[in-house]
C-alpha positions as CSV (number, residue, x, y, z in Angstrom):
1,M,-39.0,-22.5,9.9
2,V,-37.6,-20.4,12.1
3,S,-39.0,-20.3,15.5
4,N,-39.8,-17.1,16.8
5,Q,-37.4,-17.6,19.6
6,V,-34.5,-17.3,17.4
7,L,-36.3,-13.9,15.9
8,Q,-36.9,-12.6,19.1
9,N,-33.1,-13.1,19.9
10,T,-32.1,-11.6,16.9
11,I,-34.1,-8.6,17.3
12,D,-32.7,-8.2,20.9
13,G,-29.5,-8.4,19.5
14,I,-29.8,-5.7,16.7
15,K,-31.2,-3.2,19.4
16,A,-28.9,-3.9,21.9
17,I,-26.3,-2.6,19.1
18,S,-28.4,0.1,17.5
19,H,-30.8,1.4,20.3
20,L,-33.6,1.1,17.4
21,D,-37.1,-0.7,18.7
22,F,-38.3,-3.6,16.3
23,C,-40.9,-5.9,15.6
24,V,-41.4,-8.6,13.1
25,L,-45.5,-9.5,12.1
26,D,-46.6,-12.3,9.9
27,L,-48.9,-11.3,6.7
28,D,-52.0,-11.8,8.7
29,G,-50.9,-9.6,11.4
30,R,-49.7,-11.7,14.1
31,E,-46.5,-10.7,16.1
32,A,-43.8,-13.2,15.6
33,A,-41.0,-11.0,17.8
34,A,-41.0,-7.2,19.1
35,T,-38.9,-5.1,21.5
36,L,-41.8,-3.3,22.8
37,D,-45.7,-3.4,22.6
38,V,-46.8,-3.5,19.0
39,P,-49.2,-0.2,18.9
40,E,-52.3,-0.9,16.7
41,E,-51.5,1.4,14.1
42,V,-48.2,-0.3,13.4
43,V,-50.1,-3.4,12.9
44,K,-52.8,-1.6,10.5
45,A,-50.0,-0.3,8.7
46,A,-48.2,-3.4,8.3
47,L,-51.2,-5.2,7.0
48,T,-51.7,-2.7,4.6
49,F,-48.0,-2.9,3.5
50,A,-48.6,-6.4,3.2
51,R,-50.6,-6.1,0.5
52,S,-48.8,-3.7,-1.7
53,D,-46.2,-4.7,-4.1
54,A,-43.5,-2.5,-2.4
55,E,-40.8,-4.4,-0.5
56,A,-39.8,-1.9,1.5
57,Q,-42.1,1.7,2.4
58,E,-41.9,4.7,5.7
59,V,-44.9,5.2,7.2
60,R,-44.8,7.9,9.8
61,G,-41.1,7.7,10.4
62,D,-41.2,4.2,11.0
63,Q,-40.0,2.0,8.0
64,Y,-41.5,-1.4,7.1
65,F,-39.6,-4.2,5.0
66,K,-40.7,-7.7,3.6
67,I,-38.9,-10.7,4.5
68,F,-38.5,-12.8,1.6
69,D,-38.6,-16.6,1.7
70,E,-37.7,-18.0,-2.4
71,Q,-38.8,-14.8,-3.4
72,Q,-42.2,-15.4,-1.4
73,P,-43.0,-12.8,1.2
74,E,-43.1,-14.1,4.8
75,Y,-42.9,-11.6,7.3
76,V,-42.8,-7.6,7.8
77,L,-40.4,-6.2,9.9
78,V,-41.1,-2.8,11.7
79,A,-37.8,-0.7,12.2
80,L,-39.5,2.2,14.8
81,E,-38.5,5.7,14.3
82,G,-35.1,6.6,15.8
83,G,-33.9,8.8,13.3
84,E,-31.5,9.0,10.1
85,S,-30.1,5.2,10.7
86,T,-33.6,3.8,10.9
87,Y,-33.9,2.6,7.8
88,V,-29.8,1.9,7.1
89,V,-30.7,-0.2,10.2
90,G,-33.8,-1.8,9.5
91,K,-32.5,-2.9,5.7
92,M,-29.8,-4.6,8.0
93,A,-31.8,-5.9,10.4
94,A,-34.2,-7.9,7.4
95,F,-31.1,-8.9,5.5
96,Q,-30.3,-11.3,8.6
97,I,-33.7,-12.3,9.1
98,E,-33.3,-13.4,5.5
99,N,-30.6,-15.1,5.7
100,L,-31.3,-16.6,9.1
101,L,-34.0,-17.9,7.1
102,I,-31.8,-19.7,4.2
103,A,-29.7,-21.0,7.2
104,Y,-32.4,-22.8,9.1
105,K,-34.3,-23.7,5.8
106,E,-31.2,-25.5,4.5
107,R,-30.6,-27.0,7.9
108,F,-34.2,-28.4,7.8
109,D,-33.6,-29.9,4.0
110,K,-30.4,-31.5,5.5
111,D,-32.0,-33.1,7.9
112,N,-34.6,-34.6,6.0
113,F,-31.6,-35.6,3.4
114,I,-30.1,-37.6,5.8
115,K,-33.4,-40.0,7.3
116,N,-33.7,-40.8,3.6
117,L,-30.6,-41.3,2.6
118,L,-30.7,-43.6,6.1
119,L,-33.6,-45.7,5.6
120,D,-32.5,-46.1,1.7
121,N,-35.6,-43.7,0.4
122,L,-33.5,-42.1,-2.4
123,L,-32.5,-43.3,-5.7
124,L,-28.8,-43.4,-6.0
125,V,-29.2,-39.9,-8.8
126,D,-31.3,-38.4,-5.9
127,V,-28.2,-38.9,-3.4
128,Y,-26.0,-37.1,-5.7
129,S,-27.4,-34.2,-7.1
130,R,-28.9,-33.1,-3.4
131,S,-25.9,-33.6,-1.8
132,K,-24.4,-31.4,-4.7
133,K,-27.3,-29.0,-3.8
134,L,-26.9,-28.8,-0.3
135,H,-23.4,-28.6,-0.5
136,I,-22.8,-32.2,1.3
137,P,-19.2,-33.5,0.5
138,T,-20.1,-37.1,-0.9
139,D,-17.0,-38.8,-0.7
140,L,-15.7,-37.9,2.9
141,R,-14.6,-41.3,5.4
142,R,-17.8,-41.7,7.3
143,V,-19.7,-44.0,10.0
144,T,-22.7,-44.1,11.3
145,M,-23.2,-44.6,15.0
146,I,-26.7,-45.4,16.9
147,V,-27.4,-44.1,20.5
148,E,-30.3,-45.9,22.3
149,S,-31.7,-44.6,25.8
150,A,-35.4,-44.8,27.3
151,R,-34.1,-41.4,28.6
152,V,-33.6,-39.9,25.3
153,K,-36.5,-37.3,25.2
154,E,-36.2,-36.8,29.1
155,I,-32.4,-35.3,29.1
156,N,-32.8,-34.6,25.2
157,V,-29.8,-37.2,24.2
158,L,-30.3,-35.1,20.5
159,E,-29.4,-31.9,21.5
160,V,-26.2,-33.4,23.2
161,A,-25.3,-35.3,20.3
162,K,-25.4,-32.3,18.3
163,S,-23.3,-30.0,20.7
164,H,-21.1,-32.5,20.9
165,F,-20.8,-33.9,17.4
166,G,-22.7,-30.7,15.4
167,A,-19.6,-29.1,13.9
168,G,-18.1,-29.5,10.3
169,N,-19.6,-32.2,8.2
170,D,-21.3,-34.3,11.4
171,F,-24.8,-34.6,10.8
172,V,-27.2,-35.8,14.3
173,T,-30.8,-36.9,13.6
174,E,-33.5,-39.1,14.9
175,V,-35.9,-41.6,13.3
176,D,-37.7,-43.1,16.1
177,E,-38.5,-41.7,19.8
178,N,-35.7,-43.9,21.9
179,N,-32.5,-43.5,19.1
180,V,-30.5,-40.7,18.1
181,I,-28.0,-41.2,14.9
182,I,-24.8,-39.7,14.2
183,V,-23.9,-39.8,11.1
184,K,-19.9,-39.1,12.0
185,D,-16.9,-37.8,10.0
186,I,-14.0,-39.6,10.7
187,S,-11.6,-38.2,7.9
188,D,-8.9,-37.3,10.8
189,I,-9.5,-41.0,12.3
190,D,-6.9,-43.6,11.2
191,D,-8.0,-46.8,12.7
192,A,-11.0,-48.9,14.6
193,D,-9.0,-47.6,17.7
194,G,-10.2,-44.4,17.0
195,I,-13.8,-44.5,16.0
196,A,-14.2,-46.6,19.6
197,K,-12.6,-43.8,21.4
198,C,-14.8,-41.3,19.9
199,A,-17.5,-43.5,20.8
200,E,-16.6,-43.5,24.6
201,K,-15.7,-40.1,24.7
202,F,-19.5,-39.5,23.9
203,M,-20.8,-42.3,26.3
204,K,-19.0,-40.5,28.8
205,R,-20.5,-37.0,28.2
206,L,-24.0,-38.7,28.3
207,E,-23.2,-39.8,31.7
208,K,-22.2,-36.5,32.6
209,E,-25.5,-35.1,31.1
210,G,-27.4,-38.1,33.3
211,V,-27.8,-40.7,30.9
212,D,-27.1,-43.6,32.5
213,D,-28.5,-46.4,30.4
214,A,-26.9,-45.6,27.3
215,R,-26.1,-48.2,25.0
216,I,-24.1,-47.0,21.5
217,A,-23.5,-49.4,18.1
218,Y,-21.7,-48.5,15.4
219,G,-21.4,-49.9,11.9
220,T,-17.8,-50.5,9.5
221,A,-16.4,-46.9,8.0
222,V,-17.7,-45.8,4.9
223,N,-15.9,-43.9,1.8
224,E,-18.9,-42.5,-0.1
225,I,-21.7,-41.3,0.8
226,R,-24.3,-43.4,-1.0
227,E,-22.6,-46.2,1.8
228,V,-23.6,-44.7,4.7
229,S,-27.1,-46.4,5.0
230,R,-25.2,-50.0,5.1
231,S,-23.3,-48.2,8.2
232,F,-26.4,-47.7,9.6
233,K,-27.8,-51.3,9.2
234,E,-24.7,-52.6,10.8
235,A,-25.3,-49.9,13.7
236,K,-28.7,-51.3,13.7
237,M,-27.8,-55.1,13.7
238,A,-25.0,-54.3,16.0
239,L,-27.7,-52.5,18.5
240,D,-29.8,-56.0,18.3
241,V,-27.4,-58.3,18.4
242,G,-25.2,-56.8,21.1
243,R,-28.0,-56.9,23.3
244,I,-28.5,-60.4,22.6
245,F,-25.1,-62.0,23.3
246,F,-22.9,-58.9,24.5
247,D,-25.4,-57.2,26.8
248,E,-22.7,-56.3,29.7
249,R,-21.1,-53.9,26.5
250,R,-22.8,-50.7,26.2
251,I,-20.3,-50.1,22.9
252,I,-20.7,-52.5,20.2
253,C,-19.1,-52.3,17.4
254,Y,-20.5,-54.4,13.9
255,S,-17.4,-55.8,13.1
256,E,-17.2,-57.3,16.8
257,L,-20.1,-59.3,16.4
258,G,-18.9,-62.8,15.3
259,I,-20.7,-65.4,14.8
260,G,-23.5,-63.9,16.2
261,R,-24.6,-61.9,13.4
262,L,-25.5,-65.1,11.5
263,I,-27.2,-66.6,14.0
264,Y,-29.3,-63.7,14.3
265,Q,-30.3,-64.0,10.8
266,L,-31.2,-67.2,11.1
267,P,-35.2,-68.5,10.7
268,I,-36.4,-69.5,14.1
269,P,-38.0,-73.3,12.4
270,L,-34.0,-73.7,11.9
271,C,-33.3,-72.8,15.1
272,K,-35.6,-74.9,16.6
273,M,-34.6,-78.1,14.6
274,F,-30.9,-77.4,15.7
275,I,-31.7,-77.5,19.0
276,K,-33.6,-80.4,18.9
277,E,-30.9,-82.1,17.0
278,I,-28.2,-81.0,19.7
279,F,-30.0,-81.5,23.1
280,S,-32.6,-84.2,21.5
281,G,-35.2,-82.6,22.7
282,K,-33.8,-81.1,26.0
283,N,-33.6,-77.4,27.2
284,P,-30.3,-76.2,28.1
285,D,-32.2,-74.1,30.4
286,N,-32.6,-77.0,32.5
287,F,-29.1,-77.3,32.9
288,D,-28.2,-76.7,37.1
289,E,-26.1,-73.2,37.9
290,E,-23.2,-75.7,38.5
291,T,-23.2,-77.0,35.0
292,L,-23.7,-73.6,33.7
293,T,-21.2,-72.1,35.7
294,T,-18.7,-74.9,34.5
295,I,-19.2,-74.3,30.7
296,D,-19.0,-71.1,30.8
297,K,-15.7,-71.0,32.7
298,F,-14.5,-73.9,30.2
299,F,-15.1,-71.4,27.0
300,E,-13.4,-68.4,29.0
301,N,-10.5,-70.2,29.7
302,N,-9.8,-71.6,25.9
303,L,-10.9,-75.3,26.8
304,N,-8.1,-75.6,29.2
305,V,-8.8,-78.1,32.0
306,S,-6.3,-77.4,34.7
307,E,-7.0,-73.3,34.6
308,T,-10.8,-73.9,34.8
309,S,-10.3,-76.2,37.6
310,R,-8.0,-73.6,39.4
311,Q,-10.5,-70.9,38.7
312,L,-13.4,-72.5,39.9
313,F,-11.1,-74.3,42.9
314,I,-12.1,-77.7,42.6
315,H,-10.1,-80.3,41.7
316,R,-9.0,-81.6,38.0
317,N,-10.8,-84.4,38.4
318,T,-13.7,-83.2,39.1
319,L,-14.0,-80.7,36.5
320,V,-13.2,-84.2,34.7
321,Y,-16.1,-85.5,35.8
322,R,-18.5,-82.9,35.3
323,L,-17.5,-82.8,31.5
324,D,-18.1,-86.6,31.4
325,K,-21.3,-86.1,32.5
326,L,-22.5,-83.4,30.1
327,Q,-21.0,-85.6,27.2
328,K,-23.4,-88.7,28.8
329,T,-26.4,-86.0,28.5
330,T,-25.5,-84.2,25.3
331,G,-22.9,-86.5,23.3
332,L,-20.7,-83.7,23.2
333,D,-17.2,-83.8,24.8
334,L,-16.4,-80.0,25.1
335,R,-12.5,-80.9,25.0
336,V,-12.9,-81.6,21.9
337,F,-13.1,-78.9,19.5
338,E,-15.3,-79.3,17.1
339,D,-18.0,-80.2,19.8
340,A,-17.0,-77.3,21.9
341,I,-17.9,-75.2,18.8
342,T,-21.1,-76.8,18.4
343,F,-22.1,-76.9,22.2
344,K,-21.1,-72.8,22.0
345,I,-23.1,-72.2,18.5
346,A,-26.1,-74.2,20.2
347,L,-25.9,-72.3,23.5
348,M,-26.1,-68.8,21.4
349,V,-29.1,-70.3,19.6
350,V,-30.8,-70.8,22.4
351,K,-30.2,-67.2,23.9
352,Y,-31.4,-65.7,19.8
353,M,-34.6,-68.1,20.5
354,K,-35.2,-66.7,24.0
355,Y,-35.0,-63.0,22.9
356,V,-36.9,-63.3,19.6
357,N,-39.4,-65.0,21.9
358,T,-39.3,-62.2,24.4
């Protein structure tokens, strides 16, 4: 339903052009918008008119018009006496408000459609029939983005997103209190770098608006409207997996999750069994800080002993000693690629288990 503020802005604008006064009343005589204090006799006349079969009527020089929504009367518009042009201007104002009702209802219907599409609440036949009815292209290239922030309501991230993306075939909505979802038309974006730049540009806009804790995740590009829900699910997974394994990154794409998305889907009992086998019941969290720093730097340098020792400012033999010590503790030699992969996966599994527990 169109808001009273929109109705007020509309008749204020028409008054500024025509110099006529207007009021909009609901069918019970309650004022929705007015450019002056509505006389009591006008309200009474409007109530009588609302109960009649007439669509337009003149009463003491004032022109009364019914505003219809899907062939049902919704409001009464009164153009107060202003001369010969009162009827024509009033009729134009009534036409304008009826079009507003249609536009806002279509916008609301589109929002509901997009929400149900994202949540997989529509049959395939309904996706295409409703798309056609709402004039939504079905074969555009799209991607779904999720914006997460604890300040979504405080700064109204939804409105910021609408002002940034809201034109053309983009859709902006929300399905919970912390996330805003953008279904972005990327017909004019050729590659993954273009999508990443689009996300980065919006992140800068959010920062400019004062949203300093936002995280953006997005799925893969899809070519059919029925696949939008898949892109949404991928974006949701990217948001969760990114929080676990890439917590330093504020923008994350589903295609960048790597092995993290596989670990994310493992059942916890299987994770516990795997960790028990790898670390023989020991907890990797009990490794001292020196060992953990050595492991991280060794992986960061692609198992290169010389480069790792250089960056850690230690002698090569010292690094070898630490790796030998770790091998005795875990049975895994990080200098051997297969053992390094096993160890890396094990650390990620531990991180995932800690996330689930908290």
